[in-house]
NUTOR-831426 format. One line per field, with one value per residue: x negated, y negated, z negated of N, C-alpha, C, CB in turn; residue number from 0. Coordinates in pm, whole numbers, plus 32768, in hexadecimal, padded with zeros to 4 digits. Glycine has a CB too. Layout:
N
nxx = c(X_...)
nyy = c(Y_...)
nzz = c(Z_...)
caxx = c(X_...)
cayy = c(Y_...)
cazz = c(Z_...)
cxx = c(X_...)
cyy = c(Y_...)
czz = c(Z_...)
cbxx = c(X_...)
cbyy = c(Y_...)
cbzz = c(Z_...)
nulo = c(NUM_...)
This chain:
206
nxx = c(7FC5_7F94_7FD5_7FE6_7EE1_7E7C_7EC7_7E5D_7D89_7D90_7DB2_7CCB_7C16_7C5A_7BCD_7AC7_7A0F_796B_78CB_7946_7A11_7A01_7974_7A49_7B11_7A8C_7A83_7BB0_7BA1_7B1F_7C15_7C5C_7D21_7D1F_7C81_7D51_7DFE_7D5C_7D20_7E37_7E91_7DE0_7E3A_7F56_8005_7F9F_7FDB_80D7_814F_8100_81A9_8298_82B2_82E9_83B7_8475_852F_8536_8571_8536_841F_83D1_83D4_833D_8245_8224_8214_8127_8042_805D_802C_7F07_7EB3_7EC0_7E1F_7D3C_7C64_7C0F_7B9E_7AB1_79B3_78C5_7912_79E1_7A66_7AF6_7BCA_7C36_7C8A_7D4C_7DF5_7E3C_7ED8_7FAC_8017_806C_8119_81E5_8252_8299_835C_8449_8469_84EA_860E_869B_8659_86DB_87DE_8810_87EE_8786_866B_860C_84DE_842F_82E7_8176_80AB_7FF4_80A1_809D_8100_81EF_8293_8323_833F_822E_81DC_80CC_813A_8105_800C_80BC_8161_80A1_8034_811F_8151_809D_80F7_81C4_8145_80C6_81CC_8239_8154_81A6_8284_822A_81A0_81A1_82F8_82E8_81E8_81FE_82C5_8273_81E3_8240_8318_8234_8208_82CC_8364_8284_822F_8167_80AA_80E2_81E8_8253_8263_82F6_83EA_843E_8438_8343_8225_8113_800A_805E_80C5_7FE3_7F52_7FE9_8015_7F10_7EBF_7F88_7F0B_7E02_7E8A_7F08_7E69_7DCD_7E8F_7EAA_7DC5_7DB4_7E8D_7E26_7D50_7DC1_7E7C_7D83)
nyy = c(8069_7F32_7E2B_7E51_7E8B_7D8E_7D16_7DA7_7D46_7C5A_7C79_7D23_7C53_7C01_7D01_7D2E_7DDA_7EED_7FC1_7FBB_8023_812C_817F_818D_8245_8323_834E_83AF_846E_8514_8548_8458_83A8_827D_8244_8237_8192_809B_80AC_8068_7F65_7ED4_7EEE_7EF2_7E21_7DC1_7EB2_7ED2_7DE7_7E0F_7F10_7EC8_7E0A_7E98_7F66_7EC0_7EB3_7E97_7F44_804E_801E_800B_8128_817D_8121_8192_82AA_8277_8263_835D_8400_83A3_8404_852C_854A_84E4_858B_85DA_8522_84A1_83FA_83AB_83AE_82DF_81B0_814E_80B1_80A2_81A0_817C_80CD_8140_8230_81CC_8135_821D_8288_81AB_818B_82BD_829C_81F8_8289_8342_842E_83F0_82FD_825C_82BF_8245_82BB_8327_83ED_84C0_852D_85F9_858F_8618_8547_843D_8379_827F_81CA_81EE_8197_8099_7F5C_7EB2_7DE3_7CEA_7BB0_7AAE_7B24_7BCC_7B00_7A71_7B1E_7B58_7A7E_7A7B_7B45_7AB8_79EE_7AB3_7AF5_7A08_7999_7A6D_7A2E_7962_7994_7A13_7AC1_7BA4_7C1D_7C23_7CB2_7DC8_7DBF_7DA8_7E86_7F5F_7EFA_7EF9_7FEA_80A5_8134_81DC_8181_81F9_824C_817D_812B_81D6_81A1_8084_80B5_8092_8064_80F7_808C_7F85_7F7A_7F7D_7E9B_7DBB_7DE3_7D95_7CAA_7C18_7C3D_7BAB_7AC7_7AC0_7ABF_79D8_7912_7955_7908_7820_77AF_7804_7766_7698_768E_76AB)
nzz = c(8003_806D_800D_7F0C_7ED2_7EE9_7DF2_7D2C_7D5B_7D03_7BFB_7B9E_7B87_7A83_79F4_79EE_7989_79CD_7957_7866_788B_78E2_780D_775E_77E5_77D5_76DB_76AF_773F_768D_75EC_7550_7497_7453_751A_75EA_75A3_7597_76A1_7732_76A1_7744_783F_7856_7883_799B_7A37_7A05_7A6C_7B81_7BB0_7B7C_7C48_7D12_7CF5_7C7C_7B9C_7A54_797D_7A25_7A76_7982_792F_7A03_79C6_78C0_794B_79DC_7903_784E_793D_794C_7868_7885_795A_794C_790A_79F3_7A8F_7B6F_7B35_7BC9_7CD1_7D03_7C6F_7B2E_7B0C_7C40_7C2D_7B81_7BDB_7CCB_7C72_7C05_7CD7_7D86_7CCE_7CA7_7D9F_7DA7_7D0C_7D8E_7E75_7E12_7DBE_7CC8_7CBC_7DA1_7D56_7C84_7B84_7A62_7A26_7927_7869_77A9_7704_76CC_7635_7593_74B2_74B4_7564_75AB_74EF_752A_75EB_7609_766F_76ED_76D3_7762_77F7_78AD_793A_79B9_7A78_7AF2_7B83_7BF6_7CC6_7D40_7DC0_7E88_7F2F_7F6B_8034_80DA_814B_81ED_82C9_842A_8461_84E9_8484_8388_833B_837B_82C4_81EE_81C5_81A1_80A6_7FEC_8024_8040_8133_8219_8332_8404_83D7_83BF_84D5_853E_84E2_8501_8620_86DE_876D_86DD_86E6_86F6_8600_8586_85C0_8587_846B_8428_8492_8403_82FC_82EA_831A_8226_8176_8192_8149_8023_7FD4_7FFA_7F5C_7E44_7E3B_7E18_7D56_7CA5)
caxx = c(800F_7F4A_7FDC_7FB8_7E6B_7E51_7EF4_7E16_7D0E_7DA9_7DBF_7C56_7BD0_7C4F_7BBE_7A59_79BE_796A_789A_7989_7A95_79C5_7975_7AD3_7B2E_7A19_7AD5_7C1C_7B9C_7B14_7C8A_7C38_7D9F_7CF6_7C54_7DAE_7E2A_7D21_7D53_7EC1_7E70_7D8E_7E81_7FE8_802F_7F86_8005_8167_817B_8101_8205_8327_82CE_8304_8434_84DF_8592_8506_8572_8504_83B6_839F_83BC_82BF_81BF_81F8_81DC_80A2_7FF2_8075_7FBF_7E8E_7E7C_7EBB_7DEB_7C94_7BDC_7BDF_7B84_79F0_7956_786E_7967_7A41_7A67_7B77_7C2C_7C5F_7CB4_7DD3_7E49_7E73_7F24_8022_8059_80CB_818A_824C_827B_82E1_83F5_84AD_84A7_8526_86A4_86CD_8665_8737_8866_8817_8841_86EC_8636_85C3_8490_83DF_8263_8147_8046_8021_8146_80AF_8141_8293_82D2_8354_830F_81EC_8173_80AA_81A6_807A_7FD3_811C_816A_802F_8035_81D0_813A_8046_8139_820D_80CB_80DB_8250_822A_8104_81E5_8311_81FC_8173_820A_8355_82CF_8186_8232_8351_8255_817C_82CD_832E_81B0_81DE_8344_837B_821B_8227_810A_80A3_8147_8279_82AD_827E_837E_845C_845B_8433_82F4_819F_80A8_7FC0_80A0_80D8_7F6B_7F1D_805B_7FD3_7E6C_7EDA_7FD8_7ECA_7DD1_7ECD_7F53_7DE3_7DD0_7EDF_7EB7_7D3E_7DCA_7EF1_7DE6_7CF1_7E4A_7E7B_7D0A)
cayy = c(7FEA_7EEB_7DAD_7E8A_7E70_7D1E_7D13_7E03_7D0C_7BFA_7CBC_7D2D_7BD9_7C0D_7D4F_7D65_7E3E_7F73_801C_7FC8_8068_81AE_81D2_81B2_82CA_83A2_837E_83DF_8510_8574_8512_83FF_833D_8211_8202_822D_810F_8028_8087_801A_7EFD_7E85_7EE5_7F15_7DAA_7DB7_7F21_7EB8_7D88_7E6E_7F68_7E6A_7DC0_7F1C_7F9C_7E44_7ED0_7E96_7FE6_808A_7FEF_803C_81B4_81C6_8114_821F_8323_8283_8286_83FD_844E_8393_846B_859E_856D_8497_85E7_8615_84B0_84B6_835B_83AC_83A9_828C_816F_8165_8042_80BF_821E_815E_8087_81B0_825C_8169_8115_8288_829B_816F_81E3_832A_827C_81A9_82EC_83BF_8429_83A5_825B_8238_82B6_8200_8331_832A_8489_84BA_85A2_861F_85AE_8629_8502_83F4_8343_81ED_8177_822B_8149_801D_7F0A_7E50_7D8A_7C3B_7B5B_7A59_7B7C_7BD1_7A8B_7A4C_7B97_7B37_79F3_7A84_7B75_7A48_79B4_7B10_7ADA_7969_79BD_7AE5_79CA_78E8_79E1_7A66_7AF9_7C4C_7C5C_7C2C_7D36_7E53_7DDC_7DBA_7F05_7FA7_7EE1_7F18_806D_811E_8181_81CD_812A_8263_8277_80DE_8132_823E_8169_801E_80EE_8030_80C6_80F9_802D_7F12_7F5B_7F7A_7E01_7D60_7DCB_7D7C_7C30_7BE9_7C68_7B56_7A45_7AD2_7AC5_793A_78BE_7970_78E1_778E_77B8_781A_7716_762F_76B8_7699)
cazz = c(7FFA_8078_7FBF_7E7C_7EB0_7EBD_7D79_7CFF_7D6B_7CA5_7B64_7BA0_7B53_79FC_79A1_7A4C_7944_7A12_7921_77E0_78BF_78FD_7774_7745_7829_77BB_765B_76CA_7779_760F_75BC_74DF_74B7_7442_7592_7643_756A_75CD_7751_7727_7676_77AD_78BD_7858_78DD_7A22_7A56_7A04_7AD2_7C08_7BAE_7BA0_7CD8_7D90_7CCF_7C71_7B5E_79DB_793F_7A5E_7A62_78F0_793B_7A4B_796F_7873_7975_79E4_7896_7849_79A6_7932_77F1_78A9_79E5_792A_7925_7A7D_7B01_7B67_7B31_7C51_7D54_7CFA_7BFC_7AB5_7B65_7CB1_7C07_7B22_7C2A_7D38_7C24_7BFC_7D6B_7D7F_7C46_7CC1_7E33_7D84_7CDD_7DE8_7EC4_7DCC_7DC8_7C54_7CC6_7DF1_7D17_7BF1_7B1F_7A22_79EB_78A5_7874_7733_7722_764C_762D_7538_74B2_7493_75BB_75AD_747F_753A_761F_75B2_76E5_76AF_7727_7796_7885_7903_7975_7A09_7AD3_7B3B_7BAA_7CA6_7D20_7D60_7E32_7EF5_7F54_7F9E_809A_812D_8181_8225_8331_848C_8427_8520_8438_82E7_832E_8371_8233_8164_81D4_814E_801D_7FA3_805F_8045_81AA_8280_83C4_8471_83BA_8417_8554_855D_848E_856B_86A2_871F_8784_867A_86EC_86CB_8551_851E_85F9_8529_83E1_8435_8488_837F_828C_82F6_82ED_8195_810F_8185_80F6_7FA6_7FB4_7FEA_7ECD_7DD0_7E22_7E05_7CB5_7C36)
cxx = c(7FA4_7F4D_7FD6_7F4B_7E4D_7E75_7E99_7D9C_7D06_7D87_7D09_7BEC_7BBE_7C17_7B29_7A03_79AF_7945_7912_7A06_7A78_799A_79FB_7B25_7B05_7A57_7B43_7C12_7B68_7B9F_7C6D_7CB7_7D86_7CEB_7CCF_7DE8_7DDE_7D3A_7DE2_7EBC_7E49_7DF2_7F02_8028_8023_7FD0_8093_8195_817C_815D_828C_831E_82E7_838B_84A8_8522_852A_851B_8537_8462_8368_837B_8358_8250_81AC_81C7_8132_803D_7FFD_8027_7F37_7E5A_7E5F_7E57_7D3A_7C4F_7BCD_7BB9_7AE1_79D7_78FD_78B1_79BF_7A31_7AE3_7BBB_7C6F_7CA6_7D2E_7E11_7E7D_7EF3_7FB1_8066_80B6_8135_81E9_828E_82D1_8376_8458_84C4_84FE_85B5_86DC_86DD_86D2_87DE_887D_8837_8795_86E9_85FF_8576_8425_8344_821A_80D1_8067_8068_814A_80F7_81BE_82D5_8324_8301_82B5_8192_813E_8102_815D_8053_804E_8148_8110_8031_80BE_819D_80D7_8077_8185_819D_80ED_8164_8260_81E5_8142_8241_82DD_81BB_81D8_8264_8313_8265_81C9_828C_82FB_81EB_81FC_82F5_82D0_81D3_8253_839C_830A_820F_81AA_80F9_8115_81D2_82A5_82BD_82EE_83E9_84AC_844C_83D2_827A_8148_8037_7FD9_80B4_8071_7F49_7F75_800A_7F53_7E74_7F05_7F71_7E62_7E0B_7EF0_7EE2_7DC9_7E10_7EF2_7E30_7D6B_7E33_7E73_7D77_7D2F_7E22_7E12_7CF3)
cyy = c(7F93_7E5D_7DDD_7E70_7E0C_7CEB_7D47_7DA6_7CB3_7C03_7CD3_7CBB_7BAE_7C7D_7D8E_7D99_7EAE_7FC3_8017_801A_80E6_81EB_81F6_8237_8355_83C9_83CB_847A_8549_8569_84CA_839A_82CE_81BB_81FF_81B2_8093_8005_8038_7FC2_7EAD_7E8C_7EE6_7E9C_7DBF_7E32_7F11_7E51_7DD0_7EB4_7F1B_7E28_7E1F_7F36_7F40_7E44_7EDE_7F17_8054_807E_8037_809C_81C7_8192_8173_82A2_8301_82BA_8319_8447_841E_83E9_84E7_85B8_8532_8514_8606_858B_84B8_8422_8342_8382_831E_8219_8178_8115_807B_8141_81D7_8121_80E5_8207_8226_8142_8185_8281_8238_8177_8255_8325_8245_8204_8361_83AD_83E9_8319_8239_8249_827C_824B_8319_83C1_845E_8545_858D_85E9_85D6_85D8_84AA_839F_8287_8162_8191_81EA_80C5_7FE5_7EC0_7DE7_7D0E_7BDF_7AE7_7ABF_7B8A_7B54_7A64_7AB3_7B8A_7AD5_7A23_7AD9_7B0F_7A16_7A2E_7AF8_7A5A_797C_7A0D_7A67_796B_7930_7A18_7AC0_7BAE_7C67_7C66_7C99_7DB0_7E4C_7DD9_7E5E_7F71_7F7E_7F05_7FAF_80DE_8140_8163_8186_8162_823B_81BD_80E1_816F_81C3_80CE_8048_8091_8072_80AB_80A7_7FA5_7EE1_7F3E_7EC8_7DA1_7D5D_7DC8_7CE9_7BEA_7BF5_7BC4_7AC7_7A32_7A90_7A09_7915_78E5_7925_7827_778D_77B6_77AF_7668_760E_7685_75F2)
czz = c(800B_8023_7F4D_7E68_7E91_7E37_7D13_7CDE_7D0F_7C2A_7B34_7B52_7AAA_79A3_7A00_79F1_795A_79B6_788E_7807_78BB_7867_7757_775C_77F3_7714_7657_7709_7707_75A6_754D_74F5_749C_74C5_760A_760B_75C2_7678_777F_76F5_76E2_781E_78C2_7897_7943_7A63_7A7C_7A57_7B58_7C09_7BD9_7C11_7D67_7D79_7CAA_7BF4_7AB8_799C_798F_7A6D_79EB_78E0_7989_79F7_7909_78B0_7998_796F_7853_78B4_796F_78C3_782A_78DF_79C7_7928_79B7_7ACC_7B0A_7B7B_7BA5_7CC6_7D5F_7C5F_7BAE_7B0C_7BC1_7C81_7BCC_7B97_7CAA_7D00_7C0A_7C62_7D94_7D35_7C86_7D4E_7E0A_7D61_7D22_7E34_7E75_7DCF_7D2B_7C72_7D1B_7DCA_7CB9_7B90_7B07_7A07_795A_78AC_77D8_7754_769F_7671_75C8_752C_74C4_7502_7601_7521_74A5_757A_75E3_7609_76A0_7719_779D_7813_78E9_796A_79D1_7A8C_7B38_7BA4_7C1E_7D09_7D71_7DF8_7EA3_7F61_7F9F_801E_810C_817F_81DB_82BB_83A2_845B_845A_84C8_839C_82E6_832A_82DD_81BF_8165_817F_80C0_7FCB_7FC2_8051_80D4_81E6_82E1_8422_8452_83CE_8485_8581_8530_84DD_85F5_86F2_86FD_870E_8645_86D8_8653_8537_8542_859B_84AD_83D4_842B_842E_8319_8287_82E1_823F_8138_811C_814B_8064_7F73_7F92_7F64_7E51_7DBB_7DFD_7D7C_7C4E_7C34)
cbxx = c(8061_7F4B_804D_7FBD_7E29_7E70_7F67_7E05_7CF4_7E14_7E29_7C4A_7C1E_7CBA_7C4F_7A0F_79D1_7915_77EF_79AE_7AC8_7940_793F_7B0E_7AF4_7940_7B01_7C5A_7B36_7A7F_7CEB_7B91_7E18_7C8A_7BCD_7E07_7E01_7C8B_7D6B_7F23_7E1C_7CEF_7E62_8027_7FFB_7EEA_7FEC_8193_811E_809A_8206_834C_8244_82A6_841C_8551_85ED_853A_8604_8548_83CD_83E5_8423_82A6_81B5_8268_8239_8083_800F_8112_7FCD_7E7C_7EE6_7F0C_7E58_7C73_7BE0_7C62_7BC3_798B_78E5_783B_79D1_7AC7_7A49_7B6E_7BE6_7BF1_7C4E_7DC8_7DFE_7DF1_7EE3_8004_7FE4_809A_814F_8231_81EC_82A1_83FA_8485_8437_84F5_86E2_8676_85E2_8711_8896_8871_88AD_86CE_85A3_862B_8436_83E9_8220_8133_801F_7FEB_819B_801A_80F2_829B_8263_8374_8357_8191_81CD_7FD9_8209_7FE5_7F98_817D_8170_7FA1_8039_8266_80F8_7FAA_8181_8219_7FFD_80E5_82A3_81CB_809D_824E_8366_8184_8135_81CC_83FA_829B_80F5_8286_83D5_8206_80E6_838C_8325_8103_81AF_839E_8393_824B_8297_8101_8003_813B_8299_8271_8225_838C_840C_8408_84C6_8304_8143_8079_7F98_8100_8103_7ECC_7F44_8107_7FF2_7E16_7F0D_8063_7E71_7DAB_7F5F_7F7A_7D34_7DE2_7F5E_7EC9_7CBF_7E10_7F64_7DB4_7C92_7EFD_7E6A_7C66)
cbyy = c(7FCF_7EEB_7D53_7F0F_7E88_7CCF_7D50_7E7C_7CD8_7BE3_7D7A_7D39_7B6B_7BFD_7DA9_7CFE_7E4A_7F84_8002_7F32_8046_819A_8178_8160_82C5_835B_8320_837E_8539_8545_856F_83B4_834A_8221_8255_82A6_810B_803C_8121_8046_7F0D_7EC7_7F3D_7F36_7D3B_7DB3_7F79_7E9C_7D0A_7EC6_7FAB_7DF8_7D60_7FBF_7FEF_7E47_7F5F_7E2F_801B_8082_7F6D_803E_81FC_819F_8092_824E_835A_820D_8223_8422_841E_8314_8488_85BC_8508_8433_867C_8678_8400_8528_834F_8433_842F_82F3_80F4_812D_7FD1_80C5_8280_80F0_8006_8224_825E_80FE_8107_82EF_8265_80FE_822B_835B_822F_812A_832A_83D3_84D6_83B2_8212_827D_8312_8199_83F2_82C2_84DF_84A8_85A2_86CC_8539_86C1_84CE_83D6_8377_81CC_815E_82F7_8120_7FDB_7ED7_7EA0_7D4C_7BFF_7AFB_7A4B_7C2D_7BF4_7A3A_7A58_7C2B_7AD6_7984_7AC0_7BD0_79CF_79B8_7B9C_7ADB_78FB_7A00_7B7C_796A_788E_7A4B_7AB4_7AB1_7C6D_7C03_7BA1_7D48_7E93_7D3C_7D4B_7F16_7F68_7E4F_7E9B_8056_81A7_8168_8215_813F_8320_82DA_8051_8160_82F4_8141_7FAC_80FA_7F97_80A4_8145_8039_7F14_7FC6_8006_7DDD_7DAC_7E21_7DB4_7C1C_7C46_7D1B_7B70_7A40_7B87_7B48_78F0_78B5_7A0E_790B_7743_7870_78A5_7729_7677_7750_76F6)
cbzz = c(7F76_80EC_7FCC_7E61_7EEE_7F11_7D76_7D61_7DE3_7CA1_7B72_7C1F_7B95_79DD_797C_7AAD_78E4_7A87_7913_7796_794A_7967_76ED_7783_78A5_77BE_761B_771C_7808_75B2_75A2_74E9_7477_73FE_75C4_7655_74C1_75AB_77A2_76F1_761C_77D6_790A_77C2_78D7_7A3E_79F4_7986_7AD6_7C22_7B27_7B3B_7CF7_7D80_7C66_7CDD_7BAD_7994_7929_7AB2_7A55_7893_7967_7AF7_7928_782D_79FE_7A03_7835_785F_7A5C_791D_7778_78E1_7A7A_787F_78D4_7AD6_7ACF_7C02_7AAC_7C73_7D58_7D01_7C15_79FC_7BB1_7D1F_7BA7_7A87_7C54_7D5C_7BC9_7BCD_7DE5_7D5C_7B89_7C9F_7E8C_7D21_7C7E_7E32_7F12_7D35_7DEC_7BE2_7D02_7E61_7CF9_7BE2_7B5E_7984_7A56_7819_7922_771B_7769_7611_76A2_7512_73F4_7474_760D_75A5_7420_74D5_7647_7546_777D_76BF_76AA_770A_785B_78B3_7925_79AB_7A6E_7ABE_7B2A_7CA7_7CEC_7CC3_7DEA_7EAC_7EE2_7F34_8064_80C2_8102_81B2_82F1_84E9_8463_85D4_8442_82AA_83CF_8413_820C_8196_825E_817C_8003_7FC3_80ED_7FEF_8207_82AC_841C_8452_82F5_841D_8589_84E6_83E8_855B_86E4_86F2_8816_8692_8743_86EF_84E4_8549_86BA_850B_838A_84D0_84C7_8355_82A7_834D_8345_8163_8161_81D7_8130_7F8A_8051_8083_7EC4_7DD0_7EA5_7E12_7CAC_7C6C)
nulo = c(0_1_2_3_4_5_6_7_8_9_10_11_12_13_14_15_16_17_18_19_20_21_22_23_24_25_26_27_28_29_30_31_32_33_34_35_36_37_38_39_40_41_42_43_44_45_46_47_48_49_50_51_52_53_54_55_56_57_58_59_60_61_62_63_64_65_66_67_68_69_70_71_72_73_74_75_76_77_78_79_80_81_82_83_84_85_86_87_88_89_90_91_92_93_94_95_96_97_98_99_100_101_102_103_104_105_106_107_108_109_110_111_112_113_114_115_116_117_118_119_120_121_122_123_124_125_126_127_128_129_130_131_132_133_134_135_136_137_138_139_140_141_142_143_144_145_146_147_148_149_150_151_152_153_154_155_156_157_158_159_160_161_162_163_164_165_166_167_168_169_170_171_172_173_174_175_176_177_178_179_180_181_182_183_184_185_186_187_188_189_190_191_192_193_194_195_196_197_198_199_200_201_202_203_204_205)
């Protein structure tokens, strides 16, 4: 999801200590629940903002965030720090969970599924998002939306489908009944314009 990656890049500016992330994940691999709480404190606001930008509903986003941290706890032992960084792993995992949710039958019918989980309870005890961080990340999401509205419609259309529906370029080609090459060109040109606009917004706000 291309635009999701842009949001992730915004967030990375606030979480730049890769060594700290690696050390926290090593402790999580050793089943250290305090380390899990530290990771949650660092990233719950950013990941929640990314999720809600896709699923659009607060309750759904809260459920997905919980699933993300349960999965982190379960899959941490499989993470290979030599093949990728922790931040990218977290973002990819979050992206996939958000897309899975909007594609699920439960989401489409608005019937919530319940699931028992075997994980630390610190993030199951209620929602404790940092209001300031959540607002900052939400503002950044709004910047992306604003930029999307200012690029040609043919380009914004394919980017929005990729962003909101999580479709691949080939799937977008089939849905819009246009050549795959056209989809790639529109996405590439749209992303160039999008990055330029976002750069202008950020410079202006700074």
